[in-house]
C-alpha positions as CSV (number, residue, x, y, z in Angstrom):
1,M,114.2,6.7,37.4
2,I,116.9,4.3,36.3
3,Q,120.6,5.2,36.2
4,F,123.7,3.1,35.5
5,E,126.6,2.5,37.8
6,H,129.1,1.7,35.1
7,T,128.1,4.0,32.2
8,E,131.4,3.3,30.4
9,Y,130.1,-0.1,29.3
10,L,127.1,1.6,27.5
11,W,129.5,2.4,24.7
12,L,129.3,-1.3,23.8
13,L,125.7,-0.6,22.5
14,A,127.4,1.2,19.6
15,G,129.0,-2.1,18.7
16,V,125.7,-3.9,18.9
17,A,124.2,-1.3,16.5
18,L,127.2,-1.8,14.2
19,V,126.5,-5.5,14.1
20,G,122.9,-4.8,13.0
21,V,124.0,-2.4,10.3
22,L,126.6,-4.9,8.9
23,W,124.1,-7.7,8.9
24,G,121.5,-5.5,7.0
25,V,124.1,-4.5,4.4
26,S,125.2,-8.1,4.0
27,R,121.6,-9.3,3.5
28,W,120.9,-6.5,1.0
29,R,124.0,-7.4,-1.0
30,E,123.0,-11.1,-1.0
31,R,119.5,-10.3,-2.3
32,R,121.0,-8.1,-5.0
33,R,123.3,-10.9,-6.1
34,L,120.4,-13.3,-6.4
35,E,118.4,-10.7,-8.4
36,R,121.2,-10.7,-11.0
37,W,120.5,-14.4,-11.6
38,A,116.7,-14.6,-11.4
39,D,113.6,-12.6,-11.1
40,K,112.1,-12.0,-7.7
41,E,109.0,-14.0,-8.7
42,M,111.3,-17.1,-9.1
43,F,112.7,-17.0,-5.6
44,P,109.9,-19.1,-4.0
45,R,110.5,-21.9,-6.6
46,L,114.3,-21.6,-6.4
47,I,114.4,-21.5,-2.5
48,P,111.2,-23.2,-1.5
49,D,112.1,-23.7,2.2
50,E,113.1,-20.1,2.8
51,R,111.1,-18.1,5.3
52,K,111.6,-14.4,4.7
53,W,110.9,-13.0,8.2
54,R,112.7,-15.7,10.2
55,P,116.3,-14.3,9.6
56,I,115.0,-10.8,10.4
57,T,113.3,-12.1,13.6
58,K,116.5,-14.0,14.6
59,M,118.7,-10.9,14.1
60,V,116.2,-8.7,16.1
61,L,116.3,-11.2,19.0
62,T,120.1,-11.3,18.8
63,L,120.5,-7.5,18.9
64,A,117.9,-7.1,21.6
65,G,119.5,-9.9,23.7
66,M,123.0,-8.4,23.3
67,S,121.7,-4.9,24.2
68,L,120.1,-6.3,27.4
69,L,123.4,-8.1,28.4
70,V,125.3,-4.8,27.9
71,S,122.7,-3.1,30.1
72,A,123.2,-5.8,32.8
73,L,127.0,-5.2,32.6
74,A,126.4,-1.5,33.2
75,N,124.4,-2.4,36.3
76,P,121.1,-0.4,36.3
77,L,120.3,1.1,39.6
78,M,116.6,1.4,40.5
79,G,114.4,2.4,43.4
80,K,116.2,5.5,44.5
81,K,115.5,6.6,48.0
82,Q,117.1,8.9,50.5
83,E,118.4,7.8,53.8
84,K,119.7,10.0,56.6
85,G,122.8,9.2,58.6
86,K,125.6,10.7,60.6
87,R,128.9,11.6,59.0
88,S,131.9,11.0,61.2
89,G,135.6,11.4,60.9
90,S,138.6,13.5,61.9
91,D,139.7,17.0,61.0
92,I,143.1,17.1,59.3
93,A,145.0,20.2,58.1
94,I,147.8,19.8,55.6
95,C,150.5,22.5,55.6
96,L,152.5,22.5,52.4
97,D,155.8,24.4,52.0
98,V,155.9,26.5,48.8
99,S,159.2,28.3,49.4
100,N,161.7,28.5,46.6
101,S,163.8,25.7,48.2
102,M,161.0,23.3,47.4
103,M,162.1,23.5,43.7
104,A,165.3,21.7,44.5
105,E,165.7,18.5,42.5
106,D,167.4,16.3,45.1
107,V,164.0,14.5,45.3
108,K,162.7,13.7,41.8
109,P,161.2,15.4,40.0
110,N,161.5,18.1,42.7
111,R,160.5,18.6,46.3
112,L,157.2,20.4,45.6
113,I,155.9,17.9,43.1
114,R,156.9,15.0,45.3
115,S,155.1,16.8,48.2
116,K,151.9,17.1,46.1
117,Q,152.1,13.4,45.3
118,V,152.3,12.7,49.1
119,V,149.2,14.8,49.7
120,N,147.4,12.9,46.9
121,N,148.3,9.6,48.6
122,L,147.0,10.9,51.9
123,L,143.7,12.0,50.4
124,N,143.3,8.5,48.8
125,T,143.5,6.9,52.3
126,M,140.8,9.1,53.8
127,T,137.1,8.1,53.9
128,G,135.1,10.3,56.2
129,D,137.6,12.8,57.3
130,R,137.6,16.5,56.6
131,V,140.7,18.1,55.3
132,S,142.0,21.7,54.8
133,L,145.1,22.9,52.9
134,I,147.5,25.7,54.0
135,V,150.4,26.9,51.9
136,F,153.3,28.7,53.4
137,A,156.7,30.2,52.7
138,G,157.7,33.4,54.6
139,T,154.1,33.7,55.5
140,S,151.1,31.5,55.1
141,F,147.4,31.5,54.0
142,I,144.5,29.1,53.9
143,E,144.3,27.7,50.4
144,M,141.2,25.5,51.1
145,P,139.0,25.4,54.3
146,L,137.8,22.1,55.8
147,T,136.0,19.9,53.4
148,N,135.3,16.2,52.8
149,D,135.1,16.8,49.0
150,Y,138.4,15.1,48.1
151,T,137.9,15.8,44.4
152,A,137.8,19.5,45.1
153,A,140.8,19.1,47.4
154,K,142.8,17.6,44.6
155,L,141.8,20.5,42.3
156,F,143.1,23.0,44.8
157,L,146.3,20.9,45.2
158,D,146.9,21.0,41.5
159,Q,147.0,24.8,41.6
160,V,149.8,25.0,44.2
161,D,153.2,26.3,43.1
162,C,156.1,28.2,44.5
163,S,154.9,31.5,43.1
164,M,151.9,31.7,45.3
165,I,153.7,33.6,48.1
166,A,156.0,36.5,47.4
167,A,157.5,36.6,50.9
168,Q,160.2,34.0,51.0
169,G,161.3,32.0,54.0
170,T,159.8,29.1,55.8
171,A,157.4,30.1,58.6
172,I,156.2,26.7,59.8
173,G,154.9,28.1,63.1
174,D,152.6,30.6,61.3
175,A,151.4,27.7,59.1
176,I,150.5,25.7,62.2
177,G,148.6,28.7,63.5
178,K,146.6,29.0,60.3
179,A,145.9,25.2,60.4
180,M,144.4,25.7,63.9
181,E,142.2,28.4,62.5
182,T,140.7,26.0,60.0
183,F,139.5,23.9,62.9
184,G,137.8,27.0,64.4
185,Y,140.5,27.9,67.0
186,G,140.3,31.6,67.8
187,D,137.0,32.1,66.1
188,E,134.8,34.2,68.4
189,D,131.6,33.0,66.7
190,R,132.4,29.4,67.4
191,E,132.8,27.5,70.7
192,W,136.1,25.8,70.9
193,K,136.2,22.3,72.3
194,T,139.3,20.4,72.8
195,N,139.2,16.8,71.4
196,K,141.6,14.2,70.1
197,G,140.1,14.1,66.6
198,R,142.4,16.7,65.0
199,A,145.8,16.6,63.4
200,I,148.1,18.9,61.5
201,I,150.6,17.5,58.9
202,V,153.5,19.7,57.9
203,I,155.3,18.9,54.6
204,S,158.5,20.8,54.2
205,D,162.3,20.6,53.9
206,G,162.4,22.0,57.5
207,E,164.5,25.1,56.8
208,N,162.6,27.2,59.3
209,H,163.9,30.7,59.4
210,E,161.0,32.8,60.5
211,D,159.4,31.8,63.8
212,D,159.1,29.4,66.7
213,A,157.7,26.3,65.0
214,V,158.4,24.1,68.0
215,G,156.4,26.4,70.3
216,A,153.5,26.5,67.8
217,A,153.5,22.6,67.8
218,K,153.4,22.6,71.6
219,K,150.5,25.0,71.6
220,A,148.6,22.9,69.1
221,Y,149.1,19.8,71.3
222,K,147.8,21.6,74.3
223,E,144.6,22.0,72.4
224,G,144.5,18.3,71.6
225,I,145.9,18.6,68.1
226,R,148.6,16.2,67.0
227,V,151.3,17.6,64.7
228,C,153.1,15.3,62.2
229,T,155.9,16.3,59.9
230,I,157.0,14.9,56.5
231,G,160.4,15.8,55.3
232,L,161.4,16.3,51.6
233,G,164.9,16.7,50.4
234,G,168.5,15.4,50.9
235,T,170.8,16.2,53.8
236,E,173.9,16.7,51.6
237,G,172.7,20.0,50.1
238,T,171.8,21.0,46.6
239,P,171.3,24.2,44.6
240,I,167.9,25.7,43.8
241,P,167.2,25.9,40.0
242,I,165.5,28.9,38.5
243,N,162.7,27.4,36.3
244,S,164.4,25.4,33.5
245,S,167.0,28.0,32.6
246,G,169.9,25.9,33.9
247,T,170.9,28.6,36.4
248,Y,170.6,28.5,40.1
249,R,169.5,31.0,42.8
250,R,172.3,33.1,44.4
251,D,172.4,35.2,47.5
252,N,173.2,38.9,47.7
253,E,176.9,38.3,47.5
254,G,176.5,36.2,44.3
255,N,177.0,32.8,45.9
256,V,174.9,29.8,44.8
257,V,172.3,29.1,47.5
258,I,172.5,25.6,48.9
259,T,169.5,24.0,50.5
260,R,169.3,20.8,52.6
261,L,166.7,18.9,54.5
262,N,166.7,19.9,58.2
263,E,165.4,16.6,59.6
264,Q,166.3,17.6,63.2
265,M,164.0,20.6,63.1
266,L,161.1,18.5,61.7
267,R,161.7,15.8,64.3
268,D,161.6,18.5,67.1
269,I,158.3,19.8,65.7
270,A,156.8,16.4,65.6
271,E,158.0,15.6,69.1
272,A,156.6,18.8,70.5
273,G,153.2,18.1,68.8
274,K,153.2,14.4,69.9
275,G,153.1,13.3,66.4
276,V,155.5,11.4,64.1
277,Y,158.2,12.4,61.6
278,V,158.7,10.5,58.4
279,N,160.9,11.1,55.3
280,G,158.6,11.7,52.3
281,V,160.9,9.8,50.0
282,G,159.8,6.5,51.6
283,D,156.4,5.3,52.8
284,I,154.3,7.4,55.2
285,D,152.6,4.5,56.9
286,E,153.3,5.9,60.4
287,V,151.5,9.1,59.6
288,T,148.4,7.3,58.1
289,T,148.3,5.0,61.0
290,L,148.2,7.9,63.4
291,L,145.4,9.5,61.4
292,E,143.4,6.4,61.4
293,N,143.7,6.2,65.2
294,L,142.4,9.7,65.8
295,E,139.0,10.1,67.5
296,K,136.1,10.3,65.1
297,N,133.8,13.3,65.5
298,D,130.2,13.5,64.4
299,F,129.7,16.1,61.7
300,D,126.5,17.4,60.2
301,E,123.7,15.0,59.3
302,A,124.2,13.6,55.8
303,V,121.6,12.4,53.3
304,F,122.6,9.4,51.3
305,N,121.0,8.1,48.1
306,S,120.3,4.4,48.2
307,F,119.7,2.2,45.1
308,E,118.8,-1.4,44.3
309,S,121.0,-3.1,41.8
310,G,118.8,-4.3,38.9
311,Y,121.2,-6.2,36.7
312,P,119.5,-9.6,37.1
313,Y,116.4,-8.5,35.2
314,P,118.1,-7.4,31.9
315,L,120.5,-10.4,32.3
316,A,117.7,-12.9,32.5
317,A,115.7,-11.2,29.7
318,G,118.8,-11.1,27.4
319,L,119.6,-14.8,27.9
320,V,115.9,-15.7,27.2
321,L,116.0,-13.8,23.9
322,L,119.3,-15.3,22.8
323,L,118.0,-18.8,23.6
324,T,114.8,-18.1,21.6
325,E,116.9,-17.0,18.7
326,V,118.8,-20.3,18.7
327,L,115.5,-22.3,18.6
328,I,114.3,-20.5,15.5
329,F,115.5,-21.9,12.2
330,E,115.9,-19.7,9.2
331,R,114.5,-22.2,6.8
332,R,111.4,-24.4,7.1
333,N,111.8,-27.7,8.9
334,K,110.6,-30.2,6.3
335,K,110.1,-33.0,8.9
336,R,107.5,-30.9,10.8
337,L,105.8,-29.2,7.8
């Protein structure tokens, strides 16, 4: 079975077919023009050195050669075989704040959208790691369990918004606990083994109102799990918009609610979890470096498909056909005949 690595190039075959159609139409119109000036029986006398099938042969060789070159460009893969190997990587849980304050626009376009962009960038740096996604506000839940399917992870991420959790607040500690559950902590059916190949990343504005986030981070580190934090928002304070209505959230007394980034809280959480804190507005290289230096665990045995690139064969055949086309003359060579 043959499949192509770059199928997008196969659309060029439509261009090759179009060239053939245009040539056929042009040749037909030329013959019709000649027929208006003379009978078909007179063509051999009027054009004695014409060879009827040579132009057709040349065009067939040209089209076939071009088609083979397009096939080579698409890189046909042949000789499929399955090879077994070990998959290794780290386990990483991402805790994403979806409280109403994440709709603040002191980070453009807003804190939540910027957070999702940060997660996308993290996923793009991963190769063999498994990742889980936890969303939290006043409480938390596991949006996606551990997986190494980053395409699926991005689909789950796209669905995240601030309406997912009705209970408002920012329970970072509870989110850290849920993240540990995705690693298997507290599961009676699984044997828990401490290792240094796990990390939790909390992305939030740090306005923790619900629980002991620092204590949760300390507990995680005791189990060998590093806790990193990424802060989103400004420290000056900004109101929280309600959708696109131009109005802002107010408290029970009618005052506009002001939200600001609590960097100190996020630093304390990262310090307790022996991780790092970075501001999500800039680069997150410190976090990615820590993730890269985590121990790698062997996961389940994986089956990989192996192919041999076959582009040299259609490339060589295409060049031969095009060279042959050049050596064929449309009209008879009088010196040789």
